[in-house]
PDB file of N, CA, C and O in Angstrom, chain B, residues numbered from 101:
ATOM      1  N   UNK B 101      86.265 -19.762-111.612  1.00  0.00           N
ATOM      2  CA  UNK B 101      86.396 -18.621-110.495  1.00  0.00           C
ATOM      3  C   UNK B 101      84.462 -17.723-110.592  1.00  0.00           C
ATOM      4  O   UNK B 101      83.905 -18.239-111.561  1.00  0.00           O
ATOM      5  N   UNK B 102      83.478 -16.648-109.893  1.00  0.00           N
ATOM      6  CA  UNK B 102      82.705 -16.931-110.297  1.00  0.00           C
ATOM      7  C   UNK B 102      82.266 -15.394-110.980  1.00  0.00           C
ATOM      8  O   UNK B 102      82.786 -14.315-110.692  1.00  0.00           O
ATOM      9  N   UNK B 103      81.483 -15.562-111.676  1.00  0.00           N
ATOM     10  CA  UNK B 103      81.350 -14.020-112.597  1.00  0.00           C
ATOM     11  C   UNK B 103      81.222 -13.200-111.760  1.00  0.00           C
ATOM     12  O   UNK B 103      81.718 -13.326-110.641  1.00  0.00           O
ATOM     13  N   UNK B 104      80.662 -12.383-112.061  1.00  0.00           N
ATOM     14  CA  UNK B 104      81.195 -10.826-112.124  1.00  0.00           C
ATOM     15  C   UNK B 104      78.979 -10.803-111.394  1.00  0.00           C
ATOM     16  O   UNK B 104      78.857 -10.859-110.170  1.00  0.00           O
ATOM     17  N   UNK B 105      77.430 -10.714-112.380  1.00  0.00           N
ATOM     18  CA  UNK B 105      77.041 -11.430-111.509  1.00  0.00           C
ATOM     19  C   UNK B 105      76.628 -12.137-110.450  1.00  0.00           C
ATOM     20  O   UNK B 105      75.680 -11.832-109.726  1.00  0.00           O
ATOM     21  N   UNK B 106      77.621 -13.489-110.298  1.00  0.00           N
ATOM     22  CA  UNK B 106      77.308 -14.326-109.693  1.00  0.00           C
ATOM     23  C   UNK B 106      77.771 -13.608-108.366  1.00  0.00           C
ATOM     24  O   UNK B 106      77.048 -13.601-107.369  1.00  0.00           O
ATOM     25  N   UNK B 107      79.218 -12.904-108.407  1.00  0.00           N
ATOM     26  CA  UNK B 107      79.134 -12.166-106.939  1.00  0.00           C
ATOM     27  C   UNK B 107      78.428 -10.849-106.743  1.00  0.00           C
ATOM     28  O   UNK B 107      78.364 -10.455-105.578  1.00  0.00           O
ATOM     29  N   UNK B 108      78.038 -10.309-107.422  1.00  0.00           N
ATOM     30  CA  UNK B 108      77.179  -8.871-106.699  1.00  0.00           C
ATOM     31  C   UNK B 108      76.633  -9.578-106.198  1.00  0.00           C
ATOM     32  O   UNK B 108      76.645  -9.279-105.004  1.00  0.00           O
ATOM     33  N   UNK B 109      75.753 -10.970-106.474  1.00  0.00           N
ATOM     34  CA  UNK B 109      74.827 -11.638-105.174  1.00  0.00           C
ATOM     35  C   UNK B 109      74.870 -12.322-104.557  1.00  0.00           C
ATOM     36  O   UNK B 109      73.908 -12.865-104.014  1.00  0.00           O
ATOM     37  N   UNK B 110      76.236 -12.603-104.375  1.00  0.00           N
ATOM     38  CA  UNK B 110      76.790 -12.885-103.281  1.00  0.00           C
ATOM     39  C   UNK B 110      76.493 -11.813-102.106  1.00  0.00           C
ATOM     40  O   UNK B 110      75.875 -11.932-101.048  1.00  0.00           O
ATOM     41  N   UNK B 111      77.174 -10.716-102.699  1.00  0.00           N
ATOM     42  CA  UNK B 111      77.393  -8.625-102.252  1.00  0.00           C
ATOM     43  C   UNK B 111      76.176  -8.794-101.332  1.00  0.00           C
ATOM     44  O   UNK B 111      76.175  -8.869-100.104  1.00  0.00           O
ATOM     45  N   UNK B 112      74.716  -8.855-102.533  1.00  0.00           N
ATOM     46  CA  UNK B 112      73.530  -8.372-101.950  1.00  0.00           C
ATOM     47  C   UNK B 112      73.288  -8.928-100.443  1.00  0.00           C
ATOM     48  O   UNK B 112      72.963  -8.447 -99.357  1.00  0.00           O
ATOM     49  N   UNK B 113      73.667 -10.364-101.035  1.00  0.00           N
ATOM     50  CA  UNK B 113      72.946 -11.680 -99.621  1.00  0.00           C
ATOM     51  C   UNK B 113      73.638 -10.965 -98.562  1.00  0.00           C
ATOM     52  O   UNK B 113      72.934 -10.776 -97.570  1.00  0.00           O
ATOM     53  N   UNK B 114      74.996 -10.452 -98.492  1.00  0.00           N
ATOM     54  CA  UNK B 114      75.861  -9.767 -97.475  1.00  0.00           C
ATOM     55  C   UNK B 114      75.489  -9.557 -96.771  1.00  0.00           C
ATOM     56  O   UNK B 114      75.247  -9.920 -95.620  1.00  0.00           O
ATOM     57  N   UNK B 115      75.275  -8.286 -97.957  1.00  0.00           N
ATOM     58  CA  UNK B 115      74.905  -6.305 -97.315  1.00  0.00           C
ATOM     59  C   UNK B 115      73.301  -7.020 -96.250  1.00  0.00           C
ATOM     60  O   UNK B 115      72.715  -6.685 -95.221  1.00  0.00           O
ATOM     61  N   UNK B 116      73.204  -7.851 -97.031  1.00  0.00           N
ATOM     62  CA  UNK B 116      71.385  -7.867 -96.061  1.00  0.00           C
ATOM     63  C   UNK B 116      72.031  -8.360 -95.159  1.00  0.00           C
ATOM     64  O   UNK B 116      72.240  -7.446 -94.362  1.00  0.00           O
ATOM     65  N   UNK B 117      72.691  -9.708 -94.634  1.00  0.00           N
ATOM     66  CA  UNK B 117      73.269 -10.420 -93.368  1.00  0.00           C
ATOM     67  C   UNK B 117      73.658  -8.901 -92.141  1.00  0.00           C
ATOM     68  O   UNK B 117      73.204  -8.477 -91.078  1.00  0.00           O
ATOM     69  N   UNK B 118      74.651  -8.562 -93.025  1.00  0.00           N
ATOM     70  CA  UNK B 118      75.224  -7.564 -92.033  1.00  0.00           C
ATOM     71  C   UNK B 118      74.079  -6.645 -91.569  1.00  0.00           C
ATOM     72  O   UNK B 118      74.102  -6.020 -90.509  1.00  0.00           O
ATOM     73  N   UNK B 119      73.239  -6.625 -92.320  1.00  0.00           N
ATOM     74  CA  UNK B 119      72.348  -5.179 -91.287  1.00  0.00           C
ATOM     75  C   UNK B 119      71.545  -5.507 -90.535  1.00  0.00           C
ATOM     76  O   UNK B 119      70.972  -4.547 -90.020  1.00  0.00           O
ATOM     77  N   UNK B 120      71.026  -7.009 -90.027  1.00  0.00           N
ATOM     78  CA  UNK B 120      70.335  -8.176 -89.628  1.00  0.00           C
ATOM     79  C   UNK B 120      71.061  -7.977 -88.385  1.00  0.00           C
ATOM     80  O   UNK B 120      70.684  -7.468 -87.329  1.00  0.00           O
ATOM     81  N   UNK B 121      71.814  -8.317 -88.612  1.00  0.00           N
ATOM     82  CA  UNK B 121      73.221  -8.388 -87.273  1.00  0.00           C
ATOM     83  C   UNK B 121      73.843  -6.797 -86.860  1.00  0.00           C
ATOM     84  O   UNK B 121      74.651  -6.561 -85.961  1.00  0.00           O
ATOM     85  N   UNK B 122      73.127  -5.682 -87.917  1.00  0.00           N
ATOM     86  CA  UNK B 122      73.468  -4.383 -86.896  1.00  0.00           C
ATOM     87  C   UNK B 122      72.406  -4.194 -86.492  1.00  0.00           C
ATOM     88  O   UNK B 122      72.359  -3.378 -85.572  1.00  0.00           O
ATOM     89  N   UNK B 123      71.457  -4.636 -86.814  1.00  0.00           N
ATOM     90  CA  UNK B 123      70.302  -3.803 -86.274  1.00  0.00           C
ATOM     91  C   UNK B 123      69.929  -4.480 -84.832  1.00  0.00           C
ATOM     92  O   UNK B 123      69.342  -3.917 -83.908  1.00  0.00           O
ATOM     93  N   UNK B 124      70.515  -6.108 -84.870  1.00  0.00           N
ATOM     94  CA  UNK B 124      70.362  -6.871 -83.888  1.00  0.00           C
ATOM     95  C   UNK B 124      71.179  -6.303 -82.718  1.00  0.00           C
ATOM     96  O   UNK B 124      70.593  -6.055 -81.664  1.00  0.00           O
ATOM     97  N   UNK B 125      72.656  -6.056 -82.855  1.00  0.00           N
ATOM     98  CA  UNK B 125      73.541  -6.219 -81.468  1.00  0.00           C
ATOM     99  C   UNK B 125      73.012  -4.762 -81.426  1.00  0.00           C
ATOM    100  O   UNK B 125      73.055  -4.437 -80.239  1.00  0.00           O
ATOM    101  N   UNK B 126      72.300  -3.232 -82.527  1.00  0.00           N
ATOM    102  CA  UNK B 126      71.869  -2.077 -82.169  1.00  0.00           C
ATOM    103  C   UNK B 126      70.457  -2.581 -81.069  1.00  0.00           C
ATOM    104  O   UNK B 126      70.520  -2.326 -79.867  1.00  0.00           O
ATOM    105  N   UNK B 127      69.680  -3.044 -81.456  1.00  0.00           N
ATOM    106  CA  UNK B 127      69.077  -3.195 -80.711  1.00  0.00           C
ATOM    107  C   UNK B 127      69.399  -3.768 -79.438  1.00  0.00           C
ATOM    108  O   UNK B 127      68.637  -3.512 -78.506  1.00  0.00           O
ATOM    109  N   UNK B 128      70.688  -4.713 -79.177  1.00  0.00           N
ATOM    110  CA  UNK B 128      71.131  -4.906 -77.968  1.00  0.00           C
ATOM    111  C   UNK B 128      71.944  -4.076 -76.515  1.00  0.00           C
ATOM    112  O   UNK B 128      71.889  -4.217 -75.293  1.00  0.00           O
ATOM    113  N   UNK B 129      72.583  -3.297 -77.347  1.00  0.00           N
ATOM    114  CA  UNK B 129      73.046  -1.984 -77.156  1.00  0.00           C
ATOM    115  C   UNK B 129      72.068  -0.917 -76.546  1.00  0.00           C
ATOM    116  O   UNK B 129      72.097  -0.504 -75.387  1.00  0.00           O
ATOM    117  N   UNK B 130      71.075  -0.499 -77.679  1.00  0.00           N
ATOM    118  CA  UNK B 130      70.193   0.257 -76.707  1.00  0.00           C
ATOM    119  C   UNK B 130      69.734  -0.817 -75.283  1.00  0.00           C
ATOM    120  O   UNK B 130      70.012  -1.009 -74.100  1.00  0.00           O
ATOM    121  N   UNK B 131      69.246  -1.086 -75.890  1.00  0.00           N
ATOM    122  CA  UNK B 131      68.852  -2.046 -74.086  1.00  0.00           C
ATOM    123  C   UNK B 131      69.939  -2.086 -73.159  1.00  0.00           C
ATOM    124  O   UNK B 131      69.536  -1.671 -72.072  1.00  0.00           O
ATOM    125  N   UNK B 132      70.715  -2.293 -73.137  1.00  0.00           N
ATOM    126  CA  UNK B 132      71.381  -2.236 -72.321  1.00  0.00           C
ATOM    127  C   UNK B 132      71.714  -0.448 -71.536  1.00  0.00           C
ATOM    128  O   UNK B 132      71.565   0.081 -70.434  1.00  0.00           O
ATOM    129  N   UNK B 133      72.287  -0.008 -73.061  1.00  0.00           N
ATOM    130  CA  UNK B 133      72.629   1.854 -72.281  1.00  0.00           C
ATOM    131  C   UNK B 133      70.885   2.373 -71.420  1.00  0.00           C
ATOM    132  O   UNK B 133      70.898   2.933 -70.324  1.00  0.00           O
ATOM    133  N   UNK B 134      69.399   2.018 -72.248  1.00  0.00           N
ATOM    134  CA  UNK B 134      68.875   1.819 -71.185  1.00  0.00           C
ATOM    135  C   UNK B 134      68.558   1.353 -69.512  1.00  0.00           C
ATOM    136  O   UNK B 134      68.070   1.932 -68.542  1.00  0.00           O
ATOM    137  N   UNK B 135      69.099   0.038 -69.761  1.00  0.00           N
ATOM    138  CA  UNK B 135      68.792  -0.378 -68.518  1.00  0.00           C
ATOM    139  C   UNK B 135      70.180   0.275 -67.020  1.00  0.00           C
ATOM    140  O   UNK B 135      69.773   0.886 -66.032  1.00  0.00           O
ATOM    141  N   UNK B 136      71.485  -0.006 -67.204  1.00  0.00           N
ATOM    142  CA  UNK B 136      72.127   1.191 -67.139  1.00  0.00           C
ATOM    143  C   UNK B 136      71.311   2.420 -66.821  1.00  0.00           C
ATOM    144  O   UNK B 136      70.278   2.377 -66.152  1.00  0.00           O
ATOM    145  N   UNK B 137      71.758   3.366 -67.264  1.00  0.00           N
ATOM    146  CA  UNK B 137      70.718   5.186 -67.060  1.00  0.00           C
ATOM    147  C   UNK B 137      69.278   4.260 -65.957  1.00  0.00           C
ATOM    148  O   UNK B 137      69.434   4.559 -64.773  1.00  0.00           O
ATOM    149  N   UNK B 138      68.193   3.405 -66.156  1.00  0.00           N
ATOM    150  CA  UNK B 138      67.465   2.840 -65.258  1.00  0.00           C
ATOM    151  C   UNK B 138      68.187   2.636 -64.273  1.00  0.00           C
ATOM    152  O   UNK B 138      67.697   3.349 -63.397  1.00  0.00           O
ATOM    153  N   UNK B 139      69.447   1.866 -63.663  1.00  0.00           N
ATOM    154  CA  UNK B 139      69.557   1.265 -62.712  1.00  0.00           C
ATOM    155  C   UNK B 139      70.233   2.306 -62.255  1.00  0.00           C
ATOM    156  O   UNK B 139      69.918   2.240 -61.067  1.00  0.00           O
ATOM    157  N   UNK B 140      71.316   3.715 -62.391  1.00  0.00           N
ATOM    158  CA  UNK B 140      71.726   4.424 -61.701  1.00  0.00           C
ATOM    159  C   UNK B 140      71.165   5.661 -62.384  1.00  0.00           C
ATOM    160  O   UNK B 140      71.840   6.640 -62.703  1.00  0.00           O
ATOM    161  N   UNK B 141      70.158   5.547 -62.532  1.00  0.00           N
ATOM    162  CA  UNK B 141      69.829   7.301 -62.929  1.00  0.00           C
ATOM    163  C   UNK B 141      70.201   8.503 -63.351  1.00  0.00           C
ATOM    164  O   UNK B 141      69.856   9.622 -62.969  1.00  0.00           O
ATOM    165  N   UNK B 142      71.270   8.009 -64.547  1.00  0.00           N
ATOM    166  CA  UNK B 142      71.910   9.492 -64.887  1.00  0.00           C
ATOM    167  C   UNK B 142      71.436  10.049 -66.004  1.00  0.00           C
ATOM    168  O   UNK B 142      70.568   9.526 -66.704  1.00  0.00           O
ATOM    169  N   UNK B 143      72.035  11.248 -66.253  1.00  0.00           N
ATOM    170  CA  UNK B 143      71.008  12.550 -65.681  1.00  0.00           C
ATOM    171  C   UNK B 143      71.433  11.868 -67.286  1.00  0.00           C
ATOM    172  O   UNK B 143      71.994  10.786 -67.460  1.00  0.00           O
ATOM    173  N   UNK B 144      70.821  13.201 -68.763  1.00  0.00           N
ATOM    174  CA  UNK B 144      71.189  13.738 -70.247  1.00  0.00           C
ATOM    175  C   UNK B 144      73.099  13.634 -70.189  1.00  0.00           C
ATOM    176  O   UNK B 144      73.964  13.094 -70.879  1.00  0.00           O
ATOM    177  N   UNK B 145      73.064  14.595 -68.799  1.00  0.00           N
ATOM    178  CA  UNK B 145      74.471  15.261 -68.931  1.00  0.00           C
ATOM    179  C   UNK B 145      75.132  14.355 -68.521  1.00  0.00           C
ATOM    180  O   UNK B 145      75.005  13.637 -69.512  1.00  0.00           O
ATOM    181  N   UNK B 146      75.702  13.827 -67.910  1.00  0.00           N
ATOM    182  CA  UNK B 146      76.217  12.526 -67.842  1.00  0.00           C
ATOM    183  C   UNK B 146      76.544  11.600 -68.380  1.00  0.00           C
ATOM    184  O   UNK B 146      77.626  11.033 -68.230  1.00  0.00           O
ATOM    185  N   UNK B 147      75.433  11.201 -69.291  1.00  0.00           N
ATOM    186  CA  UNK B 147      75.857  10.592 -70.668  1.00  0.00           C
ATOM    187  C   UNK B 147      76.396  11.454 -71.455  1.00  0.00           C
ATOM    188  O   UNK B 147      77.567  11.794 -71.284  1.00  0.00           O
ATOM    189  N   UNK B 148      75.720  11.900 -72.340  1.00  0.00           N
ATOM    190  CA  UNK B 148      76.744  12.725 -73.452  1.00  0.00           C
ATOM    191  C   UNK B 148      77.137  13.796 -72.899  1.00  0.00           C
ATOM    192  O   UNK B 148      77.268  14.430 -73.946  1.00  0.00           O
ATOM    193  N   UNK B 149      77.639  15.022 -71.559  1.00  0.00           N
ATOM    194  CA  UNK B 149      78.560  15.389 -71.535  1.00  0.00           C
ATOM    195  C   UNK B 149      77.708  16.986 -71.649  1.00  0.00           C
ATOM    196  O   UNK B 149      76.710  17.082 -72.364  1.00  0.00           O
ATOM    197  N   UNK B 150      78.172  18.025 -70.961  1.00  0.00           N
ATOM    198  CA  UNK B 150      77.595  18.997 -71.227  1.00  0.00           C
ATOM    199  C   UNK B 150      77.604  19.740 -72.414  1.00  0.00           C
ATOM    200  O   UNK B 150      78.731  20.214 -72.560  1.00  0.00           O
ATOM    201  N   UNK B 151      76.339  20.266 -73.950  1.00  0.00           N
ATOM    202  CA  UNK B 151      77.098  20.946 -74.811  1.00  0.00           C
ATOM    203  C   UNK B 151      78.064  21.767 -74.611  1.00  0.00           C
ATOM    204  O   UNK B 151      77.755  22.296 -73.544  1.00  0.00           O
ATOM    205  N   UNK B 152      78.855  22.130 -74.887  1.00  0.00           N
ATOM    206  CA  UNK B 152      79.992  22.760 -75.988  1.00  0.00           C
ATOM    207  C   UNK B 152      79.988  24.207 -76.511  1.00  0.00           C
ATOM    208  O   UNK B 152      79.498  24.866 -75.594  1.00  0.00           O
ATOM    209  N   UNK B 153      80.181  24.724 -77.159  1.00  0.00           N
ATOM    210  CA  UNK B 153      80.432  26.037 -78.330  1.00  0.00           C
ATOM    211  C   UNK B 153      81.034  25.330 -79.149  1.00  0.00           C
ATOM    212  O   UNK B 153      81.963  24.799 -78.541  1.00  0.00           O
ATOM    213  N   UNK B 154      81.028  25.059 -80.072  1.00  0.00           N
ATOM    214  CA  UNK B 154      82.743  25.367 -81.046  1.00  0.00           C
ATOM    215  C   UNK B 154      83.263  26.339 -81.228  1.00  0.00           C
ATOM    216  O   UNK B 154      83.012  27.422 -81.758  1.00  0.00           O
ATOM    217  N   UNK B 155      84.154  25.807 -80.664  1.00  0.00           N
ATOM    218  CA  UNK B 155      85.657  27.049 -81.079  1.00  0.00           C
ATOM    219  C   UNK B 155      85.625  27.211 -82.099  1.00  0.00           C
ATOM    220  O   UNK B 155      86.047  28.366 -82.059  1.00  0.00           O
ATOM    221  N   UNK B 156      85.405  26.957 -83.533  1.00  0.00           N
ATOM    222  CA  UNK B 156      85.290  27.354 -84.760  1.00  0.00           C
ATOM    223  C   UNK B 156      84.296  28.271 -85.005  1.00  0.00           C
ATOM    224  O   UNK B 156      84.280  28.894 -86.066  1.00  0.00           O
ATOM    225  N   UNK B 157      83.071  28.504 -83.747  1.00  0.00           N
ATOM    226  CA  UNK B 157      82.228  29.056 -84.301  1.00  0.00           C
ATOM    227  C   UNK B 157      82.547  30.780 -83.468  1.00  0.00           C
ATOM    228  O   UNK B 157      82.326  31.934 -83.833  1.00  0.00           O
ATOM    229  N   UNK B 158      83.187  30.138 -82.167  1.00  0.00           N
ATOM    230  CA  UNK B 158      83.266  31.796 -81.595  1.00  0.00           C
ATOM    231  C   UNK B 158      84.937  32.444 -82.096  1.00  0.00           C
ATOM    232  O   UNK B 158      85.415  33.532 -81.773  1.00  0.00           O
ATOM    233  N   UNK B 159      85.595  31.328 -83.002  1.00  0.00           N
ATOM    234  CA  UNK B 159      86.734  32.378 -84.124  1.00  0.00           C
ATOM    235  C   UNK B 159      85.453  33.102 -84.929  1.00  0.00           C
ATOM    236  O   UNK B 159      85.226  34.279 -84.647  1.00  0.00           O
ATOM    237  N   UNK B 160      84.776  32.565 -85.728  1.00  0.00           N
ATOM    238  CA  UNK B 160      83.740  33.101 -86.801  1.00  0.00           C
ATOM    239  C   UNK B 160      83.084  34.375 -86.331  1.00  0.00           C
ATOM    240  O   UNK B 160      82.831  35.316 -87.083  1.00  0.00           O
ATOM    241  N   UNK B 161      82.819  34.346 -85.010  1.00  0.00           N
ATOM    242  CA  UNK B 161      81.939  35.144 -84.485  1.00  0.00           C
ATOM    243  C   UNK B 161      83.112  36.335 -84.051  1.00  0.00           C
ATOM    244  O   UNK B 161      82.820  37.289 -84.772  1.00  0.00           O
ATOM    245  N   UNK B 162      84.025  36.635 -83.406  1.00  0.00           N
ATOM    246  CA  UNK B 162      85.098  37.324 -83.590  1.00  0.00           C
ATOM    247  C   UNK B 162      85.464  37.716 -84.632  1.00  0.00           C
ATOM    248  O   UNK B 162      85.741  38.915 -84.606  1.00  0.00           O
ATOM    249  N   UNK B 163      85.639  37.084 -85.873  1.00  0.00           N
ATOM    250  CA  UNK B 163      86.442  37.569 -86.645  1.00  0.00           C
ATOM    251  C   UNK B 163      85.465  38.675 -87.651  1.00  0.00           C
ATOM    252  O   UNK B 163      85.909  39.621 -88.301  1.00  0.00           O
ATOM    253  N   UNK B 164      84.018  38.232 -87.549  1.00  0.00           N
ATOM    254  CA  UNK B 164      83.070  38.651 -88.259  1.00  0.00           C
ATOM    255  C   UNK B 164      82.687  40.768 -87.009  1.00  0.00           C
ATOM    256  O   UNK B 164      82.066  41.756 -87.403  1.00  0.00           O
ATOM    257  N   UNK B 165      83.454  40.533 -85.550  1.00  0.00           N
ATOM    258  CA  UNK B 165      82.784  41.605 -85.289  1.00  0.00           C
ATOM    259  C   UNK B 165      83.563  42.680 -85.172  1.00  0.00           C
ATOM    260  O   UNK B 165      83.235  43.856 -85.014  1.00  0.00           O
ATOM    261  N   UNK B 166      85.418  41.824 -85.327  1.00  0.00           N
ATOM    262  CA  UNK B 166      86.289  42.872 -86.307  1.00  0.00           C
ATOM    263  C   UNK B 166      86.510  44.009 -87.589  1.00  0.00           C
ATOM    264  O   UNK B 166      87.020  45.105 -87.825  1.00  0.00           O
ATOM    265  N   UNK B 167      85.569  42.667 -88.362  1.00  0.00           N
ATOM    266  CA  UNK B 167      85.122  43.463 -89.989  1.00  0.00           C
ATOM    267  C   UNK B 167      83.585  44.062 -89.673  1.00  0.00           C
ATOM    268  O   UNK B 167      82.843  43.736 -90.599  1.00  0.00           O
ATOM    269  N   UNK B 168      83.133  44.563 -89.010  1.00  0.00           N
ATOM    270  CA  UNK B 168      82.313  44.899 -88.333  1.00  0.00           C
ATOM    271  C   UNK B 168      82.591  46.636 -88.232  1.00  0.00           C
ATOM    272  O   UNK B 168      82.375  47.639 -88.914  1.00  0.00           O
ATOM    273  N   UNK B 169      83.218  46.266 -86.909  1.00  0.00           N
ATOM    274  CA  UNK B 169      84.780  47.536 -86.534  1.00  0.00           C
ATOM    275  C   UNK B 169      85.347  48.832 -87.747  1.00  0.00           C
ATOM    276  O   UNK B 169      85.337  50.021 -88.064  1.00  0.00           O
ATOM    277  N   UNK B 170      85.904  47.166 -88.119  1.00  0.00           N
ATOM    278  CA  UNK B 170      86.518  48.234 -89.592  1.00  0.00           C
ATOM    279  C   UNK B 170      85.964  49.124 -90.351  1.00  0.00           C
ATOM    280  O   UNK B 170      86.456  50.116 -90.889  1.00  0.00           O
ATOM    281  N   UNK B 171      84.287  48.465 -90.366  1.00  0.00           N
ATOM    282  CA  UNK B 171      83.903  48.965 -91.131  1.00  0.00           C
ATOM    283  C   UNK B 171      82.812  50.144 -90.744  1.00  0.00           C
ATOM    284  O   UNK B 171      82.488  51.002 -91.564  1.00  0.00           O
ATOM    285  N   UNK B 172      82.241  50.085 -89.296  1.00  0.00           N
ATOM    286  CA  UNK B 172      82.158  51.251 -88.804  1.00  0.00           C
ATOM    287  C   UNK B 172      83.132  52.311 -88.358  1.00  0.00           C
ATOM    288  O   UNK B 172      82.628  53.097 -87.555  1.00  0.00           O
ATOM    289  N   UNK B 173      84.551  52.575 -88.700  1.00  0.00           N
ATOM    290  CA  UNK B 173      85.343  53.029 -88.915  1.00  0.00           C
ATOM    291  C   UNK B 173      85.925  53.872 -90.608  1.00  0.00           C
ATOM    292  O   UNK B 173      86.330  54.990 -90.927  1.00  0.00           O
ATOM    293  N   UNK B 174      85.677  52.660 -91.263  1.00  0.00           N
ATOM    294  CA  UNK B 174      85.323  53.801 -92.770  1.00  0.00           C
ATOM    295  C   UNK B 174      84.171  54.682 -92.363  1.00  0.00           C
ATOM    296  O   UNK B 174      84.473  55.670 -91.693  1.00  0.00           O
ATOM    297  N   UNK B 175      83.037  54.513 -92.623  1.00  0.00           N
ATOM    298  CA  UNK B 175      82.092  55.462 -92.047  1.00  0.00           C
ATOM    299  C   UNK B 175      82.466  56.919 -91.623  1.00  0.00           C
ATOM    300  O   UNK B 175      81.899  57.986 -91.859  1.00  0.00           O
ATOM    301  N   UNK B 176      83.441  56.666 -91.020  1.00  0.00           N
ATOM    302  CA  UNK B 176      83.670  58.258 -90.711  1.00  0.00           C
ATOM    303  C   UNK B 176      85.487  58.358 -91.307  1.00  0.00           C
ATOM    304  O   UNK B 176      86.299  59.124 -90.788  1.00  0.00           O
ATOM    305  N   UNK B 177      85.694  57.767 -92.030  1.00  0.00           N
ATOM    306  CA  UNK B 177      86.814  58.616 -92.747  1.00  0.00           C
ATOM    307  C   UNK B 177      88.188  58.238 -91.672  1.00  0.00           C
ATOM    308  O   UNK B 177      89.234  58.871 -91.537  1.00  0.00           O
ATOM    309  N   UNK B 178      87.759  57.030 -91.025  1.00  0.00           N
ATOM    310  CA  UNK B 178      88.722  56.317 -90.157  1.00  0.00           C
ATOM    311  C   UNK B 178      90.226  55.378 -91.500  1.00  0.00           C
ATOM    312  O   UNK B 178      89.856  54.237 -91.775  1.00  0.00           O
ATOM    313  N   UNK B 179      90.683  55.503 -91.728  1.00  0.00           N
ATOM    314  CA  UNK B 179      91.597  54.335 -92.351  1.00  0.00           C
ATOM    315  C   UNK B 179      92.281  53.405 -91.725  1.00  0.00           C
ATOM    316  O   UNK B 179      92.345  52.180 -91.829  1.00  0.00           O
ATOM    317  N   UNK B 180      92.456  53.683 -91.490  1.00  0.00           N
ATOM    318  CA  UNK B 180      93.402  52.990 -89.736  1.00  0.00           C
ATOM    319  C   UNK B 180      93.238  51.348 -90.193  1.00  0.00           C
ATOM    320  O   UNK B 180      93.663  50.458 -89.456  1.00  0.00           O
TER     321      UNK B 180
END
């Protein structure tokens, strides 16, 4: 059975091999994407979609507006 140190050495070697293969695959994928964009003339919006405002940001803004509204009412003595 392998020792702890031997297993760690094997893990480091595998991690290096995994990273090398990942980098090669990523490079190939990027080349394919660039070729498709050039061939078909895709725009960034077509590739990535149009940016949307997140729902949570809208809810937070709405809640903040209600807090300010209540604070303004408190200034005038309206504790409704």
